[in-house]
Structures are given as structure tokens and as C-alpha cells.
PyMOL Python script that loads the backbone (N, CA, C, O; Angstrom):
from pymol import cmd

cmd.read_pdbstr("""\
ATOM      1  N   MET A   1      41.036   8.132  13.827  1.00  0.00           N
ATOM      2  CA  MET A   1      39.810   8.401  13.097  1.00  0.00           C
ATOM      3  C   MET A   1      38.960   9.401  13.882  1.00  0.00           C
ATOM      4  O   MET A   1      38.719   9.223  15.076  1.00  0.00           O
ATOM      5  N   LYS A   2      38.520  10.429  13.210  1.00  0.00           N
ATOM      6  CA  LYS A   2      37.720  11.461  13.843  1.00  0.00           C
ATOM      7  C   LYS A   2      36.255  11.014  13.941  1.00  0.00           C
ATOM      8  O   LYS A   2      35.666  10.575  12.953  1.00  0.00           O
ATOM      9  N   LYS A   3      35.678  11.131  15.140  1.00  0.00           N
ATOM     10  CA  LYS A   3      34.275  10.747  15.324  1.00  0.00           C
ATOM     11  C   LYS A   3      33.363  11.828  14.771  1.00  0.00           C
ATOM     12  O   LYS A   3      33.629  13.024  14.895  1.00  0.00           O
ATOM     13  N   LYS A   4      32.277  11.367  14.155  1.00  0.00           N
ATOM     14  CA  LYS A   4      31.292  12.283  13.600  1.00  0.00           C
ATOM     15  C   LYS A   4      30.503  12.949  14.740  1.00  0.00           C
ATOM     16  O   LYS A   4      30.140  12.306  15.725  1.00  0.00           O
ATOM     17  N   LYS A   5      30.258  14.217  14.580  1.00  0.00           N
ATOM     18  CA  LYS A   5      29.451  14.962  15.536  1.00  0.00           C
ATOM     19  C   LYS A   5      27.976  14.674  15.243  1.00  0.00           C
ATOM     20  O   LYS A   5      27.524  14.845  14.111  1.00  0.00           O
ATOM     21  N   LEU A   6      27.229  14.240  16.256  1.00  0.00           N
ATOM     22  CA  LEU A   6      25.794  14.011  16.099  1.00  0.00           C
ATOM     23  C   LEU A   6      25.062  15.342  16.043  1.00  0.00           C
ATOM     24  O   LEU A   6      25.320  16.241  16.843  1.00  0.00           O
ATOM     25  N   ARG A   7      24.160  15.455  15.102  1.00  0.00           N
ATOM     26  CA  ARG A   7      23.294  16.642  15.039  1.00  0.00           C
ATOM     27  C   ARG A   7      21.913  16.235  15.521  1.00  0.00           C
ATOM     28  O   ARG A   7      21.277  15.339  14.966  1.00  0.00           O
ATOM     29  N   ILE A   8      21.465  16.913  16.567  1.00  0.00           N
ATOM     30  CA  ILE A   8      20.202  16.570  17.211  1.00  0.00           C
ATOM     31  C   ILE A   8      19.334  17.810  17.298  1.00  0.00           C
ATOM     32  O   ILE A   8      19.789  18.870  17.728  1.00  0.00           O
ATOM     33  N   ILE A   9      18.074  17.671  16.885  1.00  0.00           N
ATOM     34  CA  ILE A   9      17.095  18.746  17.042  1.00  0.00           C
ATOM     35  C   ILE A   9      16.196  18.406  18.218  1.00  0.00           C
ATOM     36  O   ILE A   9      15.687  17.290  18.321  1.00  0.00           O
ATOM     37  N   VAL A  10      16.003  19.374  19.102  1.00  0.00           N
ATOM     38  CA  VAL A  10      15.043  19.261  20.198  1.00  0.00           C
ATOM     39  C   VAL A  10      13.958  20.295  19.923  1.00  0.00           C
ATOM     40  O   VAL A  10      14.225  21.497  19.900  1.00  0.00           O
ATOM     41  N   ALA A  11      12.736  19.821  19.716  1.00  0.00           N
ATOM     42  CA  ALA A  11      11.626  20.720  19.396  1.00  0.00           C
ATOM     43  C   ALA A  11      10.544  20.625  20.462  1.00  0.00           C
ATOM     44  O   ALA A  11       9.984  19.555  20.703  1.00  0.00           O
ATOM     45  N   ASP A  12      10.261  21.748  21.092  1.00  0.00           N
ATOM     46  CA  ASP A  12       9.217  21.818  22.115  1.00  0.00           C
ATOM     47  C   ASP A  12       8.814  23.281  22.276  1.00  0.00           C
ATOM     48  O   ASP A  12       9.669  24.166  22.298  1.00  0.00           O
ATOM     49  N   ASP A  13       7.528  23.529  22.385  1.00  0.00           N
ATOM     50  CA  ASP A  13       7.071  24.912  22.529  1.00  0.00           C
ATOM     51  C   ASP A  13       7.284  25.439  23.947  1.00  0.00           C
ATOM     52  O   ASP A  13       7.212  26.647  24.170  1.00  0.00           O
ATOM     53  N   GLU A  14       7.543  24.560  24.898  1.00  0.00           N
ATOM     54  CA  GLU A  14       7.833  24.970  26.276  1.00  0.00           C
ATOM     55  C   GLU A  14       9.338  25.198  26.414  1.00  0.00           C
ATOM     56  O   GLU A  14      10.120  24.249  26.359  1.00  0.00           O
ATOM     57  N   ALA A  15       9.738  26.450  26.592  1.00  0.00           N
ATOM     58  CA  ALA A  15      11.162  26.811  26.606  1.00  0.00           C
ATOM     59  C   ALA A  15      11.950  26.086  27.689  1.00  0.00           C
ATOM     60  O   ALA A  15      13.078  25.660  27.445  1.00  0.00           O
ATOM     61  N   ILE A  16      11.380  25.940  28.873  1.00  0.00           N
ATOM     62  CA  ILE A  16      12.099  25.283  29.967  1.00  0.00           C
ATOM     63  C   ILE A  16      12.379  23.826  29.609  1.00  0.00           C
ATOM     64  O   ILE A  16      13.507  23.359  29.766  1.00  0.00           O
ATOM     65  N   GLN A  17      11.381  23.116  29.139  1.00  0.00           N
ATOM     66  CA  GLN A  17      11.570  21.712  28.774  1.00  0.00           C
ATOM     67  C   GLN A  17      12.580  21.576  27.638  1.00  0.00           C
ATOM     68  O   GLN A  17      13.452  20.708  27.677  1.00  0.00           O
ATOM     69  N   ARG A  18      12.462  22.421  26.641  1.00  0.00           N
ATOM     70  CA  ARG A  18      13.365  22.397  25.485  1.00  0.00           C
ATOM     71  C   ARG A  18      14.809  22.623  25.919  1.00  0.00           C
ATOM     72  O   ARG A  18      15.706  21.891  25.501  1.00  0.00           O
ATOM     73  N   ASN A  19      15.033  23.628  26.751  1.00  0.00           N
ATOM     74  CA  ASN A  19      16.391  23.964  27.177  1.00  0.00           C
ATOM     75  C   ASN A  19      16.985  22.919  28.115  1.00  0.00           C
ATOM     76  O   ASN A  19      18.171  22.605  28.016  1.00  0.00           O
ATOM     77  N   VAL A  20      16.180  22.380  29.020  1.00  0.00           N
ATOM     78  CA  VAL A  20      16.666  21.342  29.933  1.00  0.00           C
ATOM     79  C   VAL A  20      17.084  20.107  29.144  1.00  0.00           C
ATOM     80  O   VAL A  20      18.163  19.560  29.372  1.00  0.00           O
ATOM     81  N   LEU A  21      16.244  19.670  28.225  1.00  0.00           N
ATOM     82  CA  LEU A  21      16.563  18.489  27.422  1.00  0.00           C
ATOM     83  C   LEU A  21      17.812  18.722  26.563  1.00  0.00           C
ATOM     84  O   LEU A  21      18.670  17.845  26.469  1.00  0.00           O
ATOM     85  N   ALA A  22      17.915  19.879  25.949  1.00  0.00           N
ATOM     86  CA  ALA A  22      19.093  20.204  25.142  1.00  0.00           C
ATOM     87  C   ALA A  22      20.361  20.195  25.994  1.00  0.00           C
ATOM     88  O   ALA A  22      21.395  19.689  25.557  1.00  0.00           O
ATOM     89  N   ASN A  23      20.291  20.753  27.209  1.00  0.00           N
ATOM     90  CA  ASN A  23      21.450  20.769  28.103  1.00  0.00           C
ATOM     91  C   ASN A  23      21.844  19.369  28.553  1.00  0.00           C
ATOM     92  O   ASN A  23      23.032  19.054  28.620  1.00  0.00           O
ATOM     93  N   ILE A  24      20.871  18.531  28.860  1.00  0.00           N
ATOM     94  CA  ILE A  24      21.156  17.154  29.269  1.00  0.00           C
ATOM     95  C   ILE A  24      21.846  16.400  28.130  1.00  0.00           C
ATOM     96  O   ILE A  24      22.829  15.692  28.351  1.00  0.00           O
ATOM     97  N   ILE A  25      21.332  16.556  26.933  1.00  0.00           N
ATOM     98  CA  ILE A  25      21.930  15.875  25.774  1.00  0.00           C
ATOM     99  C   ILE A  25      23.370  16.328  25.579  1.00  0.00           C
ATOM    100  O   ILE A  25      24.245  15.498  25.331  1.00  0.00           O
ATOM    101  N   GLN A  26      23.630  17.610  25.685  1.00  0.00           N
ATOM    102  CA  GLN A  26      24.989  18.114  25.482  1.00  0.00           C
ATOM    103  C   GLN A  26      25.942  17.621  26.572  1.00  0.00           C
ATOM    104  O   GLN A  26      27.123  17.406  26.302  1.00  0.00           O
ATOM    105  N   LYS A  27      25.449  17.442  27.789  1.00  0.00           N
ATOM    106  CA  LYS A  27      26.311  16.936  28.862  1.00  0.00           C
ATOM    107  C   LYS A  27      26.606  15.448  28.684  1.00  0.00           C
ATOM    108  O   LYS A  27      27.716  14.998  28.966  1.00  0.00           O
ATOM    109  N   ILE A  28      25.622  14.688  28.219  1.00  0.00           N
ATOM    110  CA  ILE A  28      25.793  13.246  28.016  1.00  0.00           C
ATOM    111  C   ILE A  28      26.606  12.957  26.756  1.00  0.00           C
ATOM    112  O   ILE A  28      27.501  12.112  26.757  1.00  0.00           O
ATOM    113  N   CYS A  29      26.284  13.659  25.708  1.00  0.00           N
ATOM    114  CA  CYS A  29      26.893  13.410  24.398  1.00  0.00           C
ATOM    115  C   CYS A  29      27.716  14.637  24.002  1.00  0.00           C
ATOM    116  O   CYS A  29      27.229  15.524  23.302  1.00  0.00           O
ATOM    117  N   ILE A  30      28.949  14.672  24.453  1.00  0.00           N
ATOM    118  CA  ILE A  30      29.803  15.838  24.235  1.00  0.00           C
ATOM    119  C   ILE A  30      30.014  16.108  22.747  1.00  0.00           C
ATOM    120  O   ILE A  30      30.078  17.264  22.328  1.00  0.00           O
ATOM    121  N   LYS A  31      30.122  15.057  21.958  1.00  0.00           N
ATOM    122  CA  LYS A  31      30.321  15.212  20.511  1.00  0.00           C
ATOM    123  C   LYS A  31      28.967  15.366  19.815  1.00  0.00           C
ATOM    124  O   LYS A  31      28.590  14.546  18.979  1.00  0.00           O
ATOM    125  N   SER A  32      28.253  16.415  20.169  1.00  0.00           N
ATOM    126  CA  SER A  32      26.947  16.645  19.544  1.00  0.00           C
ATOM    127  C   SER A  32      26.713  18.125  19.313  1.00  0.00           C
ATOM    128  O   SER A  32      27.258  18.986  20.004  1.00  0.00           O
ATOM    129  N   GLU A  33      25.892  18.387  18.326  1.00  0.00           N
ATOM    130  CA  GLU A  33      25.390  19.732  18.061  1.00  0.00           C
ATOM    131  C   GLU A  33      23.892  19.662  18.303  1.00  0.00           C
ATOM    132  O   GLU A  33      23.179  18.963  17.583  1.00  0.00           O
ATOM    133  N   VAL A  34      23.413  20.378  19.304  1.00  0.00           N
ATOM    134  CA  VAL A  34      21.992  20.358  19.632  1.00  0.00           C
ATOM    135  C   VAL A  34      21.368  21.659  19.147  1.00  0.00           C
ATOM    136  O   VAL A  34      21.825  22.751  19.483  1.00  0.00           O
ATOM    137  N   ILE A  35      20.317  21.519  18.352  1.00  0.00           N
ATOM    138  CA  ILE A  35      19.599  22.669  17.808  1.00  0.00           C
ATOM    139  C   ILE A  35      18.225  22.692  18.462  1.00  0.00           C
ATOM    140  O   ILE A  35      17.476  21.720  18.359  1.00  0.00           O
ATOM    141  N   ALA A  36      17.887  23.777  19.126  1.00  0.00           N
ATOM    142  CA  ALA A  36      16.606  23.898  19.821  1.00  0.00           C
ATOM    143  C   ALA A  36      15.611  24.667  18.964  1.00  0.00           C
ATOM    144  O   ALA A  36      15.929  25.726  18.421  1.00  0.00           O
ATOM    145  N   CYS A  37      14.396  24.118  18.849  1.00  0.00           N
ATOM    146  CA  CYS A  37      13.330  24.740  18.060  1.00  0.00           C
ATOM    147  C   CYS A  37      12.060  24.820  18.895  1.00  0.00           C
ATOM    148  O   CYS A  37      11.806  23.964  19.742  1.00  0.00           O
ATOM    149  N   SER A  38      11.266  25.856  18.648  1.00  0.00           N
ATOM    150  CA  SER A  38      10.041  26.021  19.437  1.00  0.00           C
ATOM    151  C   SER A  38       8.775  25.601  18.693  1.00  0.00           C
ATOM    152  O   SER A  38       7.688  25.618  19.271  1.00  0.00           O
ATOM    153  N   ASN A  39       8.899  25.227  17.424  1.00  0.00           N
ATOM    154  CA  ASN A  39       7.729  24.741  16.689  1.00  0.00           C
ATOM    155  C   ASN A  39       8.174  23.969  15.449  1.00  0.00           C
ATOM    156  O   ASN A  39       9.350  23.972  15.087  1.00  0.00           O
ATOM    157  N   GLY A  40       7.220  23.316  14.815  1.00  0.00           N
ATOM    158  CA  GLY A  40       7.521  22.490  13.651  1.00  0.00           C
ATOM    159  C   GLY A  40       8.048  23.261  12.455  1.00  0.00           C
ATOM    160  O   GLY A  40       8.841  22.729  11.679  1.00  0.00           O
ATOM    161  N   ASN A  41       7.621  24.509  12.295  1.00  0.00           N
ATOM    162  CA  ASN A  41       8.136  25.318  11.184  1.00  0.00           C
ATOM    163  C   ASN A  41       9.636  25.521  11.292  1.00  0.00           C
ATOM    164  O   ASN A  41      10.350  25.457  10.292  1.00  0.00           O
ATOM    165  N   GLU A  42      10.116  25.765  12.511  1.00  0.00           N
ATOM    166  CA  GLU A  42      11.556  25.934  12.714  1.00  0.00           C
ATOM    167  C   GLU A  42      12.298  24.638  12.384  1.00  0.00           C
ATOM    168  O   GLU A  42      13.367  24.671  11.775  1.00  0.00           O
ATOM    169  N   VAL A  43      11.737  23.512  12.782  1.00  0.00           N
ATOM    170  CA  VAL A  43      12.352  22.215  12.465  1.00  0.00           C
ATOM    171  C   VAL A  43      12.417  22.031  10.955  1.00  0.00           C
ATOM    172  O   VAL A  43      13.458  21.668  10.408  1.00  0.00           O
ATOM    173  N   TYR A  44      11.312  22.283  10.298  1.00  0.00           N
ATOM    174  CA  TYR A  44      11.235  22.126   8.846  1.00  0.00           C
ATOM    175  C   TYR A  44      12.262  23.013   8.138  1.00  0.00           C
ATOM    176  O   TYR A  44      12.925  22.561   7.205  1.00  0.00           O
ATOM    177  N   ASP A  45      12.399  24.258   8.566  1.00  0.00           N
ATOM    178  CA  ASP A  45      13.374  25.166   7.953  1.00  0.00           C
ATOM    179  C   ASP A  45      14.804  24.650   8.114  1.00  0.00           C
ATOM    180  O   ASP A  45      15.612  24.764   7.193  1.00  0.00           O
ATOM    181  N   ILE A  46      15.112  24.092   9.266  1.00  0.00           N
ATOM    182  CA  ILE A  46      16.452  23.542   9.490  1.00  0.00           C
ATOM    183  C   ILE A  46      16.670  22.318   8.615  1.00  0.00           C
ATOM    184  O   ILE A  46      17.732  22.166   8.011  1.00  0.00           O
ATOM    185  N   LEU A  47      15.664  21.437   8.543  1.00  0.00           N
ATOM    186  CA  LEU A  47      15.807  20.214   7.755  1.00  0.00           C
ATOM    187  C   LEU A  47      15.949  20.486   6.262  1.00  0.00           C
ATOM    188  O   LEU A  47      16.506  19.660   5.539  1.00  0.00           O
ATOM    189  N   LYS A  48      15.460  21.616   5.792  1.00  0.00           N
ATOM    190  CA  LYS A  48      15.622  21.970   4.377  1.00  0.00           C
ATOM    191  C   LYS A  48      17.074  22.272   4.042  1.00  0.00           C
ATOM    192  O   LYS A  48      17.501  22.075   2.904  1.00  0.00           O
ATOM    193  N   ASN A  49      17.840  22.749   5.021  1.00  0.00           N
ATOM    194  CA  ASN A  49      19.201  23.215   4.760  1.00  0.00           C
ATOM    195  C   ASN A  49      20.303  22.398   5.417  1.00  0.00           C
ATOM    196  O   ASN A  49      21.474  22.562   5.076  1.00  0.00           O
ATOM    197  N   LYS A  50      19.953  21.524   6.348  1.00  0.00           N
ATOM    198  CA  LYS A  50      20.978  20.826   7.120  1.00  0.00           C
ATOM    199  C   LYS A  50      20.512  19.403   7.401  1.00  0.00           C
ATOM    200  O   LYS A  50      19.336  19.174   7.685  1.00  0.00           O
ATOM    201  N   SER A  51      21.429  18.454   7.323  1.00  0.00           N
ATOM    202  CA  SER A  51      21.070  17.090   7.689  1.00  0.00           C
ATOM    203  C   SER A  51      21.250  16.922   9.197  1.00  0.00           C
ATOM    204  O   SER A  51      22.181  17.462   9.794  1.00  0.00           O
ATOM    205  N   VAL A  52      20.338  16.164   9.792  1.00  0.00           N
ATOM    206  CA  VAL A  52      20.416  15.887  11.223  1.00  0.00           C
ATOM    207  C   VAL A  52      20.291  14.386  11.430  1.00  0.00           C
ATOM    208  O   VAL A  52      19.792  13.669  10.562  1.00  0.00           O
ATOM    209  N   ASP A  53      20.748  13.918  12.584  1.00  0.00           N
ATOM    210  CA  ASP A  53      20.707  12.495  12.897  1.00  0.00           C
ATOM    211  C   ASP A  53      19.470  12.108  13.697  1.00  0.00           C
ATOM    212  O   ASP A  53      18.909  11.028  13.507  1.00  0.00           O
ATOM    213  N   ILE A  54      19.048  13.004  14.600  1.00  0.00           N
ATOM    214  CA  ILE A  54      17.935  12.697  15.496  1.00  0.00           C
ATOM    215  C   ILE A  54      17.059  13.935  15.663  1.00  0.00           C
ATOM    216  O   ILE A  54      17.560  15.050  15.805  1.00  0.00           O
ATOM    217  N   VAL A  55      15.740  13.722  15.643  1.00  0.00           N
ATOM    218  CA  VAL A  55      14.800  14.787  15.968  1.00  0.00           C
ATOM    219  C   VAL A  55      13.959  14.312  17.143  1.00  0.00           C
ATOM    220  O   VAL A  55      13.248  13.312  17.042  1.00  0.00           O
ATOM    221  N   LEU A  56      14.041  15.032  18.262  1.00  0.00           N
ATOM    222  CA  LEU A  56      13.197  14.773  19.422  1.00  0.00           C
ATOM    223  C   LEU A  56      12.150  15.881  19.447  1.00  0.00           C
ATOM    224  O   LEU A  56      12.471  17.051  19.655  1.00  0.00           O
ATOM    225  N   SER A  57      10.902  15.497  19.235  1.00  0.00           N
ATOM    226  CA  SER A  57       9.876  16.513  19.053  1.00  0.00           C
ATOM    227  C   SER A  57       8.650  16.276  19.926  1.00  0.00           C
ATOM    228  O   SER A  57       8.164  15.153  20.066  1.00  0.00           O
ATOM    229  N   ASP A  58       8.173  17.357  20.498  1.00  0.00           N
ATOM    230  CA  ASP A  58       6.873  17.371  21.155  1.00  0.00           C
ATOM    231  C   ASP A  58       5.846  17.098  20.056  1.00  0.00           C
ATOM    232  O   ASP A  58       6.021  17.554  18.926  1.00  0.00           O
ATOM    233  N   ILE A  59       4.785  16.366  20.367  1.00  0.00           N
ATOM    234  CA  ILE A  59       3.817  16.064  19.319  1.00  0.00           C
ATOM    235  C   ILE A  59       2.692  17.089  19.219  1.00  0.00           C
ATOM    236  O   ILE A  59       1.923  17.070  18.258  1.00  0.00           O
ATOM    237  N   GLN A  60       2.586  17.980  20.198  1.00  0.00           N
ATOM    238  CA  GLN A  60       1.575  19.032  20.141  1.00  0.00           C
ATOM    239  C   GLN A  60       2.239  20.380  20.350  1.00  0.00           C
ATOM    240  O   GLN A  60       2.615  20.744  21.464  1.00  0.00           O
ATOM    241  N   MET A  61       2.375  21.118  19.246  1.00  0.00           N
ATOM    242  CA  MET A  61       2.973  22.451  19.299  1.00  0.00           C
ATOM    243  C   MET A  61       2.141  23.386  18.431  1.00  0.00           C
ATOM    244  O   MET A  61       1.476  22.943  17.494  1.00  0.00           O
ATOM    245  N   PRO A  62       2.177  24.669  18.740  1.00  0.00           N
ATOM    246  CA  PRO A  62       1.471  25.626  17.886  1.00  0.00           C
ATOM    247  C   PRO A  62       2.176  25.762  16.536  1.00  0.00           C
ATOM    248  O   PRO A  62       3.315  25.322  16.382  1.00  0.00           O
ATOM    249  N   ILE A  63       1.525  26.347  15.596  1.00  0.00           N
ATOM    250  CA  ILE A  63       1.995  26.620  14.240  1.00  0.00           C
ATOM    251  C   ILE A  63       2.089  25.342  13.413  1.00  0.00           C
ATOM    252  O   ILE A  63       1.369  25.208  12.424  1.00  0.00           O
ATOM    253  N   MET A  64       2.939  24.416  13.781  1.00  0.00           N
ATOM    254  CA  MET A  64       3.025  23.120  13.115  1.00  0.00           C
ATOM    255  C   MET A  64       3.424  22.107  14.179  1.00  0.00           C
ATOM    256  O   MET A  64       4.388  22.318  14.915  1.00  0.00           O
ATOM    257  N   ASP A  65       2.670  20.993  14.260  1.00  0.00           N
ATOM    258  CA  ASP A  65       2.984  20.021  15.300  1.00  0.00           C
ATOM    259  C   ASP A  65       4.158  19.136  14.892  1.00  0.00           C
ATOM    260  O   ASP A  65       4.700  19.274  13.795  1.00  0.00           O
ATOM    261  N   GLY A  66       4.536  18.248  15.766  1.00  0.00           N
ATOM    262  CA  GLY A  66       5.726  17.457  15.536  1.00  0.00           C
ATOM    263  C   GLY A  66       5.474  16.029  15.130  1.00  0.00           C
ATOM    264  O   GLY A  66       6.384  15.203  15.191  1.00  0.00           O
ATOM    265  N   ILE A  67       4.240  15.710  14.710  1.00  0.00           N
ATOM    266  CA  ILE A  67       3.997  14.306  14.397  1.00  0.00           C
ATOM    267  C   ILE A  67       3.622  14.066  12.931  1.00  0.00           C
ATOM    268  O   ILE A  67       4.219  13.197  12.295  1.00  0.00           O
ATOM    269  N   GLY A  68       2.696  14.773  12.398  1.00  0.00           N
ATOM    270  CA  GLY A  68       2.206  14.405  11.085  1.00  0.00           C
ATOM    271  C   GLY A  68       2.613  15.297   9.945  1.00  0.00           C
ATOM    272  O   GLY A  68       2.398  14.947   8.785  1.00  0.00           O
ATOM    273  N   GLU A  69       3.183  16.418  10.232  1.00  0.00           N
ATOM    274  CA  GLU A  69       3.395  17.397   9.173  1.00  0.00           C
ATOM    275  C   GLU A  69       4.823  17.477   8.670  1.00  0.00           C
ATOM    276  O   GLU A  69       5.067  18.022   7.594  1.00  0.00           O
ATOM    277  N   ILE A  70       5.776  16.943   9.429  1.00  0.00           N
ATOM    278  CA  ILE A  70       7.175  17.044   9.011  1.00  0.00           C
ATOM    279  C   ILE A  70       7.556  15.803   8.242  1.00  0.00           C
ATOM    280  O   ILE A  70       8.697  15.680   7.795  1.00  0.00           O
TER     281      ILE A  70
END
""", "prot")
cmd.dss("prot")
cmd.show_as("cartoon", "prot")
cmd.util.cbc("prot")
cmd.orient("prot")
């Protein structure tokens, strides 16, 4: 039986934090697709077209935050 690939979004306006977290997730969970976003608008655009399993989001970001608007 083939295991399902987890789709995970990491959203943070700080590039270093976003990239470090995405890299850690990919090393821990080899069967994953990690999508990095820098604001809530990018997350929203992805969610309109693709299903994801987990969204890890900073709660204070420019343009659209990660708590109340998505």
C-alpha cells in the first residue's frame, strides 16, 4: 500500500524562520510536500487550488494575517 504524501503549508513573513521550519519538516517527514508562503494571501491562493493536510502559520503577517482571515 502506497503511503499518502502529506501536504504542509508553512507561512511566515520572516524568510529565515519559514525556510528553517520547512527544512526541518522535510527532514523529519520524508513523505511530505512542504509549501512555503510569506503571507496569508499566498496561503489563500494555494488553498483555492490545492488541498493540504496541515497549515503552520505565523499569526501576525503583512497583507493578510494567519489567524482570522483564512
